[in-house]
C-alpha positions in Angstrom: 0.1 0.2 -0.1 3.0 2.4 0.8 6.0 3.1 -0.7 9.2 1.4 1.0 10.9 3.4 4.0 7.8 5.2 4.3 5.0 5.8 6.4 1.4 4.8 6.5 -2.0 5.5 8.9 -4.6 2.8 8.9 -8.2 3.3 10.6 -10.0 0.7 11.6 -13.7 0.8 13.2 -13.7 -1.7 16.3 -16.1 -2.0 18.8 -14.6 -1.7 22.2 -16.1 -3.5 25.6 -14.4 -2.0 28.9 -12.9 -4.4 31.0 -15.6 -5.2 33.6 -12.7 -4.1 36.8 -10.1 -2.2 37.1 -6.9 -3.1 35.5 -3.4 -2.6 37.4 -0.5 -1.1 35.9 3.1 -0.9 37.0 3.9 2.0 38.4 5.1 4.6 35.8 2.9 3.5 33.5 -0.1 5.5 32.2 -3.0 3.7 31.3 -4.4 5.6 27.9 -4.9 4.8 24.1 -1.9 4.7 22.2 -1.2 8.3 19.8 -0.6 7.6 16.6 2.6 10.4 17.4 4.1 7.6 19.3 3.0 5.0 16.7 4.5 6.8 13.7 7.1 8.8 15.3 7.4 12.6 13.6 10.9 13.0 14.7 12.2 10.6 12.5 10.4 11.3 9.6 12.1 13.1 6.3 10.4 16.6 5.5 9.3 14.7 2.2 7.9 11.9 4.5 6.0 14.4 6.7 4.5 16.4 3.8 3.5 12.9 2.3 1.5 11.7 6.1 -0.4 15.4 5.8 -1.6 14.6 2.4 -2.5 11.1 3.1 -4.3 12.5 6.2 -6.5 14.4 4.2 -7.5 11.9 1.2 -8.1 9.7 4.9 -10.4 12.9 6.5 -12.5 13.0 3.0 -13.3 9.6 3.0 -14.3 10.0 7.3 -16.4 13.0 5.4 -17.9 11.2 2.9 -19.0 8.6 5.5 -20.3 11.3 8.0 -22.0 12.8 5.7 -24.3 9.3 5.0 -24.4 9.1 8.7 -26.0 12.5 8.8 -28.3 11.5 6.0 -29.1 8.7 7.4 -30.1 9.5 11.0 -32.3 12.8 9.0 -34.3 9.7 7.6 -35.2 7.9 11.3 -37.0 11.0 12.2 -39.7 11.3 9.7 -42.0 14.8 10.0 -44.9 12.9 10.5 -44.1 13.3 13.9 -44.4 16.9 14.1 -46.8 19.0 14.7 -49.0 19.6 11.6 -49.7 23.1 10.0 -52.9 24.4 12.1 -52.3 22.5 15.6 -51.2 23.9 18.2 -47.5 24.4 18.4 -47.0 23.6 14.8 -44.1 26.1 12.9 -45.2 29.3 11.0 -43.5 32.3 9.0 -40.2 32.5 9.1 -39.7 28.7 11.2 -41.9 27.0 8.3 -40.0 28.9 5.8 -36.6 27.7 7.0 -37.4 23.6 6.5 -35.1 22.2 4.5 -36.6 18.6 3.9 -40.7 18.5 4.7 -40.5 14.9 5.5 -37.9 15.4 8.2 -38.7 17.1 11.6 -38.1 20.1 12.0 -36.2 19.4 15.0 -33.7 17.2 13.4 -31.0 20.0 13.7 -31.6 20.4 17.1 -30.6 16.8 17.6 -27.8 16.8 15.4 -26.2 19.7 17.6 -26.4 17.9 20.6 -24.9 14.5 19.3 -22.1 16.6 17.5 -21.9 18.9 20.3 -22.0 21.9 17.8 -24.3 24.7 17.2 -27.9 24.2 15.6 -26.5 26.5 12.6 -23.7 24.4 12.0 -25.4 21.7 12.2 -27.9 22.1 10.0 -25.1 23.5 7.6 -23.6 20.2 7.8 -27.2 18.6 7.3 -27.4 20.7 4.5 -24.6 20.0 2.6 -25.0 16.5 3.4 -28.1 15.9 1.8 -27.1 18.0 -1.4 -24.1 16.3 -1.7 -25.8 12.5 -1.7 -28.8 13.5 -3.5 -27.8 16.2 -6.0 -24.3 15.7 -6.2 -23.4 12.4 -6.5 -20.2 12.6 -8.3 -18.8 14.9 -6.1 -19.7 12.7 -3.2 -17.9 9.8 -4.4 -14.8 12.1 -5.3 -14.9 12.6 -1.7 -15.6 9.1 -0.8 -12.8 7.9 -2.6 -10.0 10.5 -1.0 -9.8 12.3 -4.2 -11.5 15.7 -3.1 -11.0 16.9 0.1 -13.7 17.8 2.0 -13.1 21.8 2.3 -13.6 21.7 -1.5 -16.8 19.5 -1.4 -18.2 21.4 1.4 -17.6 24.5 -0.6 -18.9 22.8 -3.5 -22.3 21.9 -2.1 -22.6 25.1 0.0 -23.0 26.6 -3.5 -25.1 24.4 -4.9 -27.3 23.6 -1.7 -29.9 26.2 -0.3 -29.1 28.7 -2.8 -29.7 27.0 -5.9 -32.7 24.7 -4.4 -35.0 26.3 -7.4 -32.7 24.7 -10.3 -33.5 21.1 -11.4 -30.9 18.6 -11.1 -29.9 18.3 -14.2 -28.6 22.1 -14.5 -26.6 20.9 -11.1 -25.2 18.3 -12.7 -24.0 20.1 -15.8 -22.6 22.2 -13.2 -20.6 19.4 -11.4 -19.4 18.0 -14.9 -17.6 21.4 -15.4 -16.5 22.2 -12.2 -15.5 18.7 -10.5 -12.5 18.3 -13.4 -11.2 20.9 -11.6 -11.7 21.7 -8.4 -8.3 20.3 -6.9 -6.3 22.4 -8.6 -8.4 26.0 -7.4 -8.4 27.7 -4.3 -11.9 27.7 -2.0 -12.2 31.0 -3.2 -11.7 30.5 -6.8 -13.6 27.3 -6.9 -16.7 28.8 -5.2 -16.9 31.7 -7.9 -16.1 29.2 -10.3 -19.6 27.5 -9.5 -21.6 30.8 -8.8 -20.3 31.7 -12.5 -20.9 27.9 -14.1 -24.4 28.1 -12.1 -25.2 31.3 -14.1 -24.2 30.5 -17.0 -26.3 27.4 -17.1 -29.5 28.9 -15.7 -29.1 32.7 -16.0 -33.3 33.0 -15.1 -33.1 31.1 -11.7 -29.7 33.5 -10.8 -31.3 36.8 -11.5 -34.6 35.4 -9.4 -32.3 34.5 -7.0 -30.4 37.7 -7.0 -33.9 39.5 -6.7 -34.9 38.0 -4.2 -31.2 38.2 -2.1 -31.8 41.6 -2.6 -34.9 41.9 -0.7 -32.9 40.3 2.3 -29.9 42.5 2.5 -29.0 43.7 5.6 -26.7 45.8 7.7 -25.5 44.0 11.4 -23.0 44.1 13.7 -21.4 41.1 15.7 -19.2 41.7 18.6 -15.3 40.4 18.7 -14.5 41.0 21.9 -11.6 43.5 23.1 -13.9 46.4 22.2 -14.1 45.4 18.7 -17.4 44.3 16.9 -17.6 43.5 12.9 -19.9 45.4 10.6 -21.6 42.9 7.8 -23.6 45.1 5.1 -24.8 42.7 1.7 -25.9 44.1 -1.0 -25.4 43.6 -4.6 -22.2 43.7 -6.3 -21.7 46.4 -8.0 -22.1 48.2 -5.2 -20.3 46.3 -3.1 -17.2 46.4 -5.1 -17.5 50.5 -5.8 -17.7 50.8 -1.6 -14.7 48.5 -1.6 -12.5 50.7 -4.0 -13.2 53.9 -2.7 -12.3 53.0 0.9 -9.0 51.5 -1.1 -8.3 53.9 -3.1 -8.6 56.6 -0.2 -6.2 54.2 2.4 -4.0 54.1 -0.2 -3.5 58.1 -0.5 -3.3 58.3 2.7 -0.5 55.8 3.2 1.6 57.8 0.3 0.8 60.9 2.2 3.0 59.4 5.4 0.4 58.0 7.6 1.6 55.0 9.3 -1.3 53.0 10.2 -1.8 49.5 8.8 -3.7 49.7 5.7 -6.6 47.8 7.4 -7.2 50.2 10.1 -7.3 53.3 7.9 -10.0 51.4 5.3 -12.0 50.4 8.7 -11.8 54.1 9.5 -12.8 55.5 6.4 -15.8 53.5 5.9 -16.7 55.0 8.9 -15.9 58.2 7.8 -17.8 58.0 4.5 -20.9 56.7 6.2 -21.2 59.1 9.2 -19.6 62.3 7.9 -20.2 64.8 4.4 -18.7 63.5 1.2 -17.7 67.3 0.0 -15.2 67.2 3.3 -12.9 64.7 1.4 -11.0 64.7 -1.9 -12.2 63.1 -4.9 -10.9 60.1 -5.4 -11.8 58.3 -8.5 -11.7 54.4 -8.2 -11.1 51.3 -10.5 -14.2 49.0 -11.4 -12.6 45.8 -13.1 -15.6 44.8 -15.4 -15.4 41.8 -17.8 -17.3 40.6 -20.6 -17.8 39.1 -23.6 -19.2 40.9 -26.3 -22.1 38.2 -27.0 -22.7 38.4 -23.6 -22.8 42.7 -23.5 -25.0 42.1 -26.6 -27.3 39.8 -25.3 -27.7 42.0 -21.7 -28.3 45.5 -24.2 -31.0 43.0 -26.0 -32.6 41.8 -22.5 -31.8 38.5 -23.3 -31.2 36.3 -20.5 -27.6 35.3 -21.8 -27.6 31.3 -21.8 -25.1 29.3 -22.2 -23.0 32.6 -22.1 -19.8 33.4 -19.9 -21.0 35.7 -17.6 -20.2 39.4 -16.8 -17.3 39.4 -14.0 -17.4 42.2 -11.6 -14.3 42.8 -9.4 -14.1 38.6 -9.9 -17.3 38.0 -9.0 -19.5 36.5 -11.6 -23.1 38.5 -12.4 -25.9 37.8 -14.6 -27.1 39.8 -17.7 -29.6 41.8 -16.2 -26.7 43.2 -13.5 -24.5 43.8 -17.1 -27.4 45.5 -18.8 -27.9 48.1 -15.9 -23.8 48.0 -15.5 -24.1 49.5 -19.2 -26.8 52.0 -18.6 -24.8 53.5 -16.1 -21.4 53.8 -17.8 -23.3 55.3 -20.4 -24.6 57.7 -18.1 -21.0 58.5 -16.8 -19.6 58.4 -20.3 -21.7 60.3 -22.8 -20.5 59.9 -26.3 -19.8 55.9 -25.9 -18.1 53.3 -23.9 -14.6 55.4 -22.5 -12.5 56.0 -19.5 -15.0 58.2 -17.3 -13.1 61.4 -16.1 -9.7 60.5 -13.9 -10.5 56.9 -14.3 -9.4 53.7 -16.6 -11.0 51.5 -19.1 -9.2 48.4 -20.4 -10.7 46.3 -23.4 -9.8 42.7 -23.1 -9.4 40.9 -25.9 -10.4 36.9 -25.3 -10.9 33.9 -26.9 -14.0 31.6 -26.9 -12.2 30.1 -23.7 -11.7 33.3 -22.0 -7.9 33.0 -22.4 -6.5 36.1 -22.9 -5.3 37.5 -25.9 -4.8 41.4 -25.9 -5.4 44.2 -23.1 -5.8 47.4 -24.5 -6.8 51.0 -24.2 -9.8 52.5 -26.6 -7.1 54.6 -28.1 -4.7 51.5 -29.1 -7.8 49.8 -30.5 -8.8 52.8 -32.4 -5.1 52.5 -34.2 -4.8 49.1 -34.7 -8.7 49.2 -36.2 -7.1 52.2 -38.8 -3.7 50.5 -39.6 -5.0 46.9 -40.0 -2.8 45.6 -37.5 -3.6 42.6 -35.0 -3.5 42.6 -31.6 -1.8 40.5 -29.4 0.7 40.4 -26.3 3.0 43.0 -25.7 6.2 42.9 -27.2 9.2 41.9 -25.1 12.0 45.2 -23.9 15.7 44.4 -23.3 14.9 46.5 -19.8 14.2 45.4 -16.2 11.0 47.6 -16.0 7.9 46.5 -17.7 6.4 48.9 -20.1 3.0 50.1 -19.0 1.4 47.9 -21.8 3.1 44.6 -20.5 1.4 46.1 -16.9 -1.7 46.1 -18.4 -1.7 42.8 -20.2 -0.2 40.8 -17.0 -2.6 41.9 -14.6 -5.4 41.3 -16.5 -4.4 38.1 -17.5 -3.5 37.1 -13.7 -6.3 39.6 -12.1 -5.1 38.2 -8.4 -2.0 36.8 -6.9 -1.0 33.7 -9.0 0.9 31.9 -5.6 -1.7 29.0 -5.5 -4.7 29.5 -3.4 -3.9 33.1 -3.4 -6.9 36.1 -3.9 -5.5 39.3 -3.5 -5.7 41.2 -6.4 -3.6 42.0 -9.1 -4.1 45.3 -8.8 -1.9 45.9 -5.8 0.7 42.8 -6.6 3.9 43.0 -7.7 4.8 42.4 -11.3 7.6 40.1 -10.7 10.1 38.1 -13.3 9.7 34.6 -12.6 12.9 33.6 -14.1 15.4 36.2 -12.6 16.2 39.5 -14.7 20.0 38.5 -13.3 19.9 35.1 -14.5 18.5 36.0 -18.0 15.1 36.0 -17.6 13.5 38.7 -20.5 11.2 40.8 -19.6 8.4 39.3 -21.1 4.8 38.8 -20.6 5.5 35.2 -20.8 8.2 35.7 -18.1 5.9 37.6 -15.5 3.5 37.4 -13.3 1.7 38.9 -10.3 2.8 38.2 -6.5 1.4 40.1 -3.8 4.0 41.8 -1.3 3.8 38.4 0.6 4.4 35.8 -2.1 7.1 37.8 -3.8 9.0 38.2 -0.6 8.9 33.8 -0.4 9.8 33.9 -4.4 13.0 35.7 -3.4 14.4 35.1 0.0 12.5 31.7 1.0 15.0 28.9 0.3 14.0 25.6 -1.6 10.9 27.0 -3.4 10.9 26.9 -7.1 8.8 28.8 -9.8 8.4 28.0 -13.2 6.2 29.8 -15.5 5.2 28.0 -18.8 4.9 30.9 -22.2 1.0 30.2 -21.9 1.0 31.7 -18.1 0.6 28.7 -16.5 2.8 29.0 -12.9 3.7 25.8 -11.1 5.1 26.6 -7.0 7.3 23.2 -5.9 8.0 23.7 -2.0 11.2 22.7 -0.3 9.1 19.3 0.8 8.6 18.3 -2.9 4.7 19.4 -2.8 3.9 20.8 -6.5 0.9 23.2 -6.9 -0.3 24.8 -10.3 -1.7 28.1 -10.7 -3.6 28.8 -14.3 -4.6 32.2 -15.4 -8.7 32.6 -16.3 -9.7 30.6 -19.2 -5.9 28.4 -19.2 -7.6 24.9 -18.6 -5.9 21.6 -17.5 -6.7 20.6 -21.3 -5.3 23.3 -23.1 -2.0 24.3 -21.3 1.0 22.2 -20.2 3.3 22.4 -17.1 6.8 22.4 -16.9 8.7 21.3 -14.0 12.0 21.8 -12.4 14.0 19.0 -9.8 16.6 21.2 -9.2 16.6 23.6 -6.2 17.6 27.3 -7.8 18.9 29.8 -5.0 19.1 33.3 -5.2 21.8 34.9 -7.0 23.6 37.9 -4.9 23.4 40.2 -8.1 19.3 39.1 -8.7 16.4 41.5 -9.0 15.7 43.9 -6.2 12.6 43.4 -5.2 10.6 46.4 -4.2 10.4 46.0 -0.3 
């Protein structure tokens, strides 16, 4: 089962019957179950063996999570709703309580029992029940991947959360189509990007239902406060994506302006303070800052939005990375036209980038309106900007790379590309070209990791597929949007590359 000189973990389920008498143990001996660390001494393992054991434990946890889902659904089936009070009877559920029922065939009090069984909150128990039902009843392929240890529980739970209660109005065949697209890519995406992919595909195959969910969610929008202790609280506001993105962009821009002016407080503290000021103080008291709103849309989707069509089967519009329907895209077009009289152009003190992609969403070019008009007049083609014989990337290269990457390219990182560093994957001092095929966005933390942490290996292919290998030999792959595993190659380099004394000076 395990390769030579490797450690393995086995799980055995057996009924343990305690002895009816007290066992006397020798002095100095402790009577307790054996611990895995005693059976598999971690101190004797190599870093590679420790990493391999962690991955095997992930597989074991996935198998147990699938079995746990079966147990939850099985226990729910043992608690039929026929034992509850019926509608019209004294004590029957009504109003919001009746609307919250996940399954009309299961007792409304089942989550309370499950919460006590698991020693958890009722909310956590309800979420687990909902996710378990979704996996077993509506996402059988996802549950099978979990049960086989191929898909980990956090990712299976993320898929179930997006396709569970929020998508309850969508038929099973719609969920099956989403599952067929999402599941093959699930393990290579972070949780955040996986959930975004599920939402995007759900909008793509059933935009009408997505609009119904959006309108219902808008009616439930609210502002809440949750205490965090230490005199702090969390303010949470739910609102449509464009408004949320614009609010965050304004706060971010104001905070960055204060940092440039010399304010030494952390960015997070500045954002929090500015949000309070924007709400409680008149806007006229502070300088105007133009925020950048990232909208990515295909021409056919915009045409369907302008025509009032739902856009079924088309890639949805992305607003700051969040998928929205054709109806929202139409509203955005109307608002943008009001800001830009005379046609689609950059608003005052703002920016506008036109992205040209292929049918799969792979970026082909990112240009300004003026550059597009010049190319049309001259009959020139559009593509990535050419390499330059210097260290500093050109504005066109920066625009292309940030549009292509959208976030930090370190696997699992979701920091926005707008605030990331544009880094040479192969250092300029090591003959790495200043070319988009050798440039990728890395947030400051992962830029520092790549430059200074020993044993890490970063390799990128010409189409932008980045492979990152840890010192313990584990490799993860990060692909730009539109680049799939079927359409790309992965380049792996086994040898460790150490920074050279004259390596590119990072901006920190």
